[in-house]
BALOBA-1460 file (C-alpha; in Angstrom, 3 decimals):
// residues 241
<rec num="1" residu="m" x="60.189" y="-73.977" z="-67.645"/>
<rec num="2" residu="k" x="62.807" y="-73.343" z="-64.804"/>
<rec num="3" residu="i" x="62.661" y="-70.002" z="-64.013"/>
<rec num="4" residu="a" x="64.690" y="-67.781" z="-61.464"/>
<rec num="5" residu="i" x="63.338" y="-64.607" z="-59.939"/>
<rec num="6" residu="n" x="65.471" y="-61.104" z="-58.939"/>
<rec num="7" residu="g" x="64.008" y="-59.759" z="-55.786"/>
<rec num="8" residu="a" x="61.603" y="-62.467" z="-54.699"/>
<rec num="9" residu="a" x="60.912" y="-61.320" z="-51.400"/>
<rec num="10" residu="g" x="59.635" y="-57.885" z="-53.155"/>
<rec num="11" residu="r" x="56.389" y="-57.658" z="-53.004"/>
<rec num="12" residu="m" x="56.599" y="-58.727" z="-56.827"/>
<rec num="13" residu="g" x="58.292" y="-61.182" z="-56.016"/>
<rec num="14" residu="k" x="56.363" y="-63.312" z="-53.599"/>
<rec num="15" residu="m" x="53.321" y="-62.553" z="-56.356"/>
<rec num="16" residu="l" x="55.772" y="-64.368" z="-58.527"/>
<rec num="17" residu="v" x="56.593" y="-67.098" z="-56.756"/>
<rec num="18" residu="s" x="53.017" y="-68.157" z="-55.938"/>
<rec num="19" residu="l" x="51.762" y="-68.155" z="-59.613"/>
<rec num="20" residu="a" x="54.672" y="-69.318" z="-61.557"/>
<rec num="21" residu="e" x="53.588" y="-73.038" z="-61.460"/>
<rec num="22" residu="g" x="50.167" y="-72.018" z="-62.499"/>
<rec num="23" residu="a" x="51.860" y="-70.162" z="-65.357"/>
<rec num="24" residu="g" x="52.966" y="-73.914" z="-65.976"/>
<rec num="25" residu="m" x="57.274" y="-72.668" z="-64.645"/>
<rec num="26" residu="e" x="59.229" y="-73.649" z="-61.550"/>
<rec num="27" residu="v" x="60.932" y="-71.459" z="-59.362"/>
<rec num="28" residu="i" x="64.052" y="-73.233" z="-59.214"/>
<rec num="29" residu="a" x="65.553" y="-69.712" z="-58.120"/>
<rec num="30" residu="k" x="64.492" y="-67.236" z="-55.659"/>
<rec num="31" residu="v" x="67.138" y="-64.498" z="-55.635"/>
<rec num="32" residu="d" x="67.079" y="-61.508" z="-53.276"/>
<rec num="33" residu="v" x="69.796" y="-60.054" z="-50.622"/>
<rec num="34" residu="l" x="67.750" y="-60.865" z="-47.522"/>
<rec num="35" residu="d" x="68.625" y="-63.790" z="-45.355"/>
<rec num="36" residu="g" x="66.426" y="-67.267" z="-46.741"/>
<rec num="37" residu="y" x="67.718" y="-66.909" z="-50.218"/>
<rec num="38" residu="d" x="69.233" y="-67.967" z="-52.872"/>
<rec num="39" residu="k" x="72.171" y="-65.662" z="-53.997"/>
<rec num="40" residu="s" x="72.932" y="-66.897" z="-57.444"/>
<rec num="41" residu="w" x="70.822" y="-69.133" z="-60.259"/>
<rec num="42" residu="p" x="71.677" y="-72.687" z="-60.017"/>
<rec num="43" residu="e" x="72.182" y="-74.952" z="-63.590"/>
<rec num="44" residu="g" x="69.092" y="-75.320" z="-65.487"/>
<rec num="45" residu="v" x="67.720" y="-71.886" z="-65.324"/>
<rec num="46" residu="e" x="65.793" y="-71.267" z="-68.705"/>
<rec num="47" residu="g" x="65.008" y="-68.002" z="-67.766"/>
<rec num="48" residu="v" x="65.025" y="-65.192" z="-65.192"/>
<rec num="49" residu="i" x="62.453" y="-62.791" z="-64.375"/>
<rec num="50" residu="d" x="63.677" y="-59.211" z="-61.852"/>
<rec num="51" residu="f" x="61.690" y="-57.236" z="-60.088"/>
<rec num="52" residu="s" x="64.868" y="-56.343" z="-58.258"/>
<rec num="53" residu="h" x="66.701" y="-53.404" z="-57.054"/>
<rec num="54" residu="h" x="68.326" y="-51.133" z="-60.431"/>
<rec num="55" residu="s" x="71.741" y="-51.483" z="-58.901"/>
<rec num="56" residu="a" x="71.319" y="-54.873" z="-59.424"/>
<rec num="57" residu="i" x="70.878" y="-55.436" z="-63.419"/>
<rec num="58" residu="k" x="74.295" y="-54.902" z="-64.239"/>
<rec num="59" residu="a" x="75.167" y="-58.317" z="-62.005"/>
<rec num="60" residu="t" x="71.352" y="-59.547" z="-63.671"/>
<rec num="61" residu="m" x="72.962" y="-59.041" z="-67.518"/>
<rec num="62" residu="a" x="75.913" y="-60.650" z="-67.364"/>
<rec num="63" residu="e" x="74.819" y="-64.187" z="-65.937"/>
<rec num="64" residu="a" x="72.052" y="-64.011" z="-68.366"/>
<rec num="65" residu="v" x="73.787" y="-63.009" z="-71.454"/>
<rec num="66" residu="k" x="76.457" y="-66.173" z="-69.735"/>
<rec num="67" residu="r" x="73.944" y="-68.545" z="-69.959"/>
<rec num="68" residu="n" x="72.021" y="-67.141" z="-73.083"/>
<rec num="69" residu="i" x="68.791" y="-67.421" z="-71.495"/>
<rec num="70" residu="p" x="65.686" y="-64.349" z="-72.097"/>
<rec num="71" residu="c" x="64.649" y="-62.261" z="-69.245"/>
<rec num="72" residu="v" x="62.066" y="-60.051" z="-68.026"/>
<rec num="73" residu="i" x="62.600" y="-56.538" z="-66.310"/>
<rec num="74" residu="g" x="60.066" y="-55.141" z="-64.639"/>
<rec num="75" residu="t" x="62.858" y="-53.365" z="-62.702"/>
<rec num="76" residu="t" x="62.378" y="-49.161" z="-63.241"/>
<rec num="77" residu="g" x="64.553" y="-46.525" z="-61.965"/>
<rec num="78" residu="l" x="67.754" y="-47.788" z="-64.063"/>
<rec num="79" residu="t" x="70.276" y="-45.096" z="-64.864"/>
<rec num="80" residu="a" x="71.293" y="-44.198" z="-68.194"/>
<rec num="81" residu="d" x="74.083" y="-46.312" z="-67.551"/>
<rec num="82" residu="e" x="72.617" y="-49.410" z="-66.285"/>
<rec num="83" residu="q" x="69.971" y="-48.869" z="-69.200"/>
<rec num="84" residu="s" x="72.819" y="-48.746" z="-71.265"/>
<rec num="85" residu="c" x="73.882" y="-52.554" z="-69.868"/>
<rec num="86" residu="v" x="70.270" y="-54.495" z="-70.889"/>
<rec num="87" residu="d" x="70.996" y="-52.689" z="-74.720"/>
<rec num="88" residu="e" x="74.218" y="-54.454" z="-74.840"/>
<rec num="89" residu="a" x="72.447" y="-57.045" z="-73.484"/>
<rec num="90" residu="a" x="69.294" y="-57.456" z="-76.035"/>
<rec num="91" residu="k" x="72.397" y="-57.997" z="-78.401"/>
<rec num="92" residu="v" x="73.316" y="-60.976" z="-77.085"/>
<rec num="93" residu="i" x="69.672" y="-62.083" z="-75.928"/>
<rec num="94" residu="p" x="65.725" y="-61.680" z="-75.945"/>
<rec num="95" residu="i" x="64.583" y="-58.502" z="-72.712"/>
<rec num="96" residu="v" x="61.482" y="-57.706" z="-72.650"/>
<rec num="97" residu="q" x="61.840" y="-54.721" z="-70.872"/>
<rec num="98" residu="s" x="58.482" y="-52.659" z="-69.598"/>
<rec num="99" residu="g" x="57.508" y="-50.392" z="-66.517"/>
<rec num="100" residu="n" x="53.909" y="-52.045" z="-66.095"/>
<rec num="101" residu="y" x="52.845" y="-55.910" z="-67.728"/>
<rec num="102" residu="s" x="49.191" y="-55.764" z="-66.909"/>
<rec num="103" residu="l" x="46.813" y="-56.001" z="-69.945"/>
<rec num="104" residu="g" x="44.982" y="-52.846" z="-69.213"/>
<rec num="105" residu="v" x="47.816" y="-51.095" z="-68.487"/>
<rec num="106" residu="n" x="49.303" y="-51.564" z="-72.253"/>
<rec num="107" residu="l" x="46.021" y="-50.503" z="-73.136"/>
<rec num="108" residu="l" x="45.981" y="-48.034" z="-71.764"/>
<rec num="109" residu="l" x="48.878" y="-46.677" z="-73.631"/>
<rec num="110" residu="e" x="47.608" y="-47.635" z="-76.667"/>
<rec num="111" residu="m" x="44.572" y="-45.046" z="-76.230"/>
<rec num="112" residu="a" x="47.063" y="-42.581" z="-74.775"/>
<rec num="113" residu="k" x="48.700" y="-42.606" z="-77.731"/>
<rec num="114" residu="k" x="45.365" y="-42.830" z="-80.639"/>
<rec num="115" residu="a" x="44.108" y="-39.767" z="-78.036"/>
<rec num="116" residu="a" x="47.340" y="-37.677" z="-78.540"/>
<rec num="117" residu="a" x="47.412" y="-38.052" z="-82.195"/>
<rec num="118" residu="v" x="43.948" y="-36.934" z="-82.635"/>
<rec num="119" residu="l" x="43.393" y="-34.140" z="-80.015"/>
<rec num="120" residu="g" x="46.545" y="-32.516" z="-80.820"/>
<rec num="121" residu="p" x="49.014" y="-29.987" z="-78.870"/>
<rec num="122" residu="e" x="46.044" y="-27.813" z="-78.128"/>
<rec num="123" residu="y" x="45.331" y="-30.051" z="-75.333"/>
<rec num="124" residu="d" x="46.877" y="-29.799" z="-71.968"/>
<rec num="125" residu="v" x="48.507" y="-33.081" z="-70.882"/>
<rec num="126" residu="e" x="48.704" y="-34.150" z="-67.769"/>
<rec num="127" residu="i" x="49.187" y="-37.682" z="-66.127"/>
<rec num="128" residu="v" x="49.552" y="-37.869" z="-62.986"/>
<rec num="129" residu="e" x="50.213" y="-41.184" z="-61.219"/>
<rec num="130" residu="m" x="50.110" y="-42.419" z="-56.888"/>
<rec num="131" residu="h" x="51.856" y="-45.692" z="-55.321"/>
<rec num="132" residu="h" x="51.752" y="-46.609" z="-51.976"/>
<rec num="133" residu="k" x="54.400" y="-45.182" z="-49.400"/>
<rec num="134" residu="h" x="57.460" y="-47.500" z="-49.775"/>
<rec num="135" residu="k" x="57.437" y="-47.023" z="-53.394"/>
<rec num="136" residu="k" x="61.386" y="-45.605" z="-53.665"/>
<rec num="137" residu="d" x="61.507" y="-44.564" z="-57.609"/>
<rec num="138" residu="a" x="59.140" y="-41.662" z="-59.317"/>
<rec num="139" residu="p" x="57.495" y="-40.717" z="-61.132"/>
<rec num="140" residu="s" x="56.539" y="-44.210" z="-61.964"/>
<rec num="141" residu="g" x="57.897" y="-46.484" z="-64.874"/>
<rec num="142" residu="t" x="53.891" y="-46.347" z="-65.966"/>
<rec num="143" residu="a" x="53.700" y="-42.623" z="-65.801"/>
<rec num="144" residu="l" x="57.098" y="-42.543" z="-67.914"/>
<rec num="145" residu="m" x="55.244" y="-45.027" z="-70.344"/>
<rec num="146" residu="l" x="51.817" y="-42.775" z="-70.904"/>
<rec num="147" residu="a" x="54.340" y="-39.513" z="-71.311"/>
<rec num="148" residu="k" x="56.351" y="-41.447" z="-74.145"/>
<rec num="149" residu="s" x="53.002" y="-42.313" z="-75.565"/>
<rec num="150" residu="v" x="51.636" y="-38.701" z="-75.823"/>
<rec num="151" residu="a" x="54.826" y="-37.450" z="-76.821"/>
<rec num="152" residu="e" x="54.703" y="-40.505" z="-79.616"/>
<rec num="153" residu="g" x="51.582" y="-39.893" z="-80.633"/>
<rec num="154" residu="r" x="52.168" y="-36.231" z="-81.143"/>
<rec num="155" residu="n" x="55.146" y="-37.146" z="-83.248"/>
<rec num="156" residu="v" x="57.435" y="-34.860" z="-81.283"/>
<rec num="157" residu="a" x="60.258" y="-35.522" z="-79.362"/>
<rec num="158" residu="p" x="59.442" y="-37.320" z="-75.722"/>
<rec num="159" residu="d" x="60.595" y="-33.717" z="-73.524"/>
<rec num="160" residu="f" x="57.780" y="-34.096" z="-69.745"/>
<rec num="161" residu="i" x="57.925" y="-31.377" z="-67.047"/>
<rec num="162" residu="y" x="58.159" y="-33.305" z="-63.700"/>
<rec num="163" residu="g" x="55.651" y="-31.654" z="-61.080"/>
<rec num="164" residu="r" x="56.031" y="-27.630" z="-60.824"/>
<rec num="165" residu="s" x="56.885" y="-24.994" z="-58.206"/>
<rec num="166" residu="g" x="57.270" y="-21.187" z="-57.552"/>
<rec num="167" residu="e" x="56.439" y="-18.770" z="-60.359"/>
<rec num="168" residu="t" x="56.355" y="-21.120" z="-63.382"/>
<rec num="169" residu="g" x="54.736" y="-18.781" z="-65.752"/>
<rec num="170" residu="e" x="52.109" y="-19.496" z="-68.206"/>
<rec num="171" residu="r" x="51.745" y="-23.177" z="-69.761"/>
<rec num="172" residu="p" x="53.549" y="-23.373" z="-72.868"/>
<rec num="173" residu="q" x="51.571" y="-25.157" z="-75.522"/>
<rec num="174" residu="g" x="52.363" y="-28.752" z="-76.083"/>
<rec num="175" residu="e" x="53.920" y="-29.373" z="-72.169"/>
<rec num="176" residu="i" x="53.622" y="-32.794" z="-71.195"/>
<rec num="177" residu="a" x="53.702" y="-32.888" z="-67.133"/>
<rec num="178" residu="v" x="54.496" y="-35.949" z="-64.839"/>
<rec num="179" residu="h" x="53.321" y="-35.503" z="-60.934"/>
<rec num="180" residu="a" x="53.568" y="-38.616" z="-58.654"/>
<rec num="181" residu="l" x="51.949" y="-38.786" z="-55.522"/>
<rec num="182" residu="r" x="52.873" y="-41.073" z="-52.405"/>
<rec num="183" residu="g" x="50.457" y="-42.592" z="-49.807"/>
<rec num="184" residu="g" x="49.067" y="-45.034" z="-48.081"/>
<rec num="185" residu="s" x="48.653" y="-48.700" z="-49.467"/>
<rec num="186" residu="v" x="48.073" y="-47.924" z="-53.306"/>
<rec num="187" residu="i" x="48.952" y="-50.136" z="-55.606"/>
<rec num="188" residu="g" x="48.558" y="-48.340" z="-58.574"/>
<rec num="189" residu="d" x="46.900" y="-45.652" z="-60.220"/>
<rec num="190" residu="h" x="47.213" y="-43.745" z="-63.376"/>
<rec num="191" residu="t" x="45.436" y="-40.988" z="-65.074"/>
<rec num="192" residu="v" x="46.165" y="-39.303" z="-68.159"/>
<rec num="193" residu="m" x="44.342" y="-36.414" z="-68.592"/>
<rec num="194" residu="f" x="43.590" y="-33.918" z="-71.796"/>
<rec num="195" residu="a" x="42.430" y="-30.841" z="-70.925"/>
<rec num="196" residu="g" x="40.665" y="-28.124" z="-73.614"/>
<rec num="197" residu="d" x="38.760" y="-25.413" z="-73.287"/>
<rec num="198" residu="v" x="35.960" y="-26.623" z="-73.193"/>
<rec num="199" residu="e" x="36.583" y="-30.334" z="-72.848"/>
<rec num="200" residu="r" x="38.541" y="-32.527" z="-70.311"/>
<rec num="201" residu="v" x="39.163" y="-36.000" z="-71.875"/>
<rec num="202" residu="e" x="40.350" y="-38.269" z="-68.795"/>
<rec num="203" residu="l" x="41.883" y="-42.069" z="-69.525"/>
<rec num="204" residu="v" x="42.424" y="-43.365" z="-66.147"/>
<rec num="205" residu="h" x="43.940" y="-46.909" z="-64.903"/>
<rec num="206" residu="k" x="43.488" y="-48.280" z="-60.931"/>
<rec num="207" residu="a" x="45.339" y="-51.626" z="-60.575"/>
<rec num="208" residu="q" x="43.048" y="-53.786" z="-57.527"/>
<rec num="209" residu="g" x="46.307" y="-55.773" z="-56.887"/>
<rec num="210" residu="r" x="49.434" y="-57.325" z="-58.124"/>
<rec num="211" residu="e" x="48.090" y="-60.162" z="-59.594"/>
<rec num="212" residu="a" x="47.963" y="-58.888" z="-63.069"/>
<rec num="213" residu="f" x="50.893" y="-57.224" z="-63.348"/>
<rec num="214" residu="a" x="52.740" y="-60.583" z="-62.415"/>
<rec num="215" residu="a" x="50.626" y="-62.848" z="-64.624"/>
<rec num="216" residu="g" x="51.753" y="-60.484" z="-67.338"/>
<rec num="217" residu="a" x="54.980" y="-60.934" z="-66.209"/>
<rec num="218" residu="l" x="55.030" y="-64.373" z="-66.269"/>
<rec num="219" residu="k" x="53.479" y="-64.745" z="-69.592"/>
<rec num="220" residu="a" x="56.514" y="-62.287" z="-71.435"/>
<rec num="221" residu="l" x="58.811" y="-64.564" z="-69.907"/>
<rec num="222" residu="e" x="56.710" y="-67.804" z="-72.049"/>
<rec num="223" residu="w" x="56.938" y="-65.266" z="-74.313"/>
<rec num="224" residu="a" x="60.442" y="-64.682" z="-75.532"/>
<rec num="225" residu="k" x="62.224" y="-67.484" z="-75.036"/>
<rec num="226" residu="g" x="62.839" y="-68.875" z="-78.464"/>
<rec num="227" residu="k" x="63.022" y="-65.538" z="-80.006"/>
<rec num="228" residu="k" x="66.285" y="-63.716" z="-81.745"/>
<rec num="229" residu="a" x="68.072" y="-61.098" z="-79.799"/>
<rec num="230" residu="g" x="66.986" y="-57.340" z="-78.125"/>
<rec num="231" residu="i" x="64.657" y="-55.905" z="-76.613"/>
<rec num="232" residu="y" x="60.616" y="-56.240" z="-77.058"/>
<rec num="233" residu="t" x="57.874" y="-54.242" z="-74.918"/>
<rec num="234" residu="m" x="54.954" y="-55.633" z="-73.161"/>
<rec num="235" residu="r" x="53.433" y="-54.662" z="-76.581"/>
<rec num="236" residu="d" x="55.345" y="-56.757" z="-78.340"/>
<rec num="237" residu="v" x="54.326" y="-60.205" z="-76.515"/>
<rec num="238" residu="l" x="50.798" y="-58.980" z="-76.324"/>
<rec num="239" residu="g" x="50.653" y="-58.195" z="-80.200"/>
<rec num="240" residu="f" x="50.209" y="-54.676" z="-79.951"/>
<rec num="241" residu="v" x="52.604" y="-53.323" z="-82.281"/>
């Protein structure tokens, strides 16, 4: 499969390039705004993986639709307008969109959903994520996915708070809180805490390398080839849903 990688100069982009050949793929376009990288896709591209910047997503969607090829989106921090653009493109092409492509994280999503359903709103939920100091968006896409999984498990609307400051008052039952930490070279740590009156349950995932994310994204693109138009998640790819 001949593919294009958007954001090829980034940490994930470089990892994708290095792993693509072993996944049976040929990278024919390494796209990035930095000098020395491609600025467009050549003819023959059969799929694209985007780990660039959210501001570039509209152009990516337009080109993918024009060529009628599948797309994997790992870029996070999309605005409502940018997400709307992705949704429109998904009416024409298959798109896998996820805040995290690792097997472990997607298993954690399922566990968080199940725990939320079993424990109920009597257990207070706090989600804490930590990433390296260079990460530009907060909270992480994975943290938001985890919060949505908890809301889904509780069968409630996704309504979260982000951090706390000042005189916040007593914590209301059912609140789902998300906190972002930044520092050092942490690749990605996520904890979902269910705090009850007499016990606490914590679900934790710590990434030891970016290989798991890159391998998952490549797997997702191969899976998307030939699928009908629509938006899919990594849980679809792994058969969790």
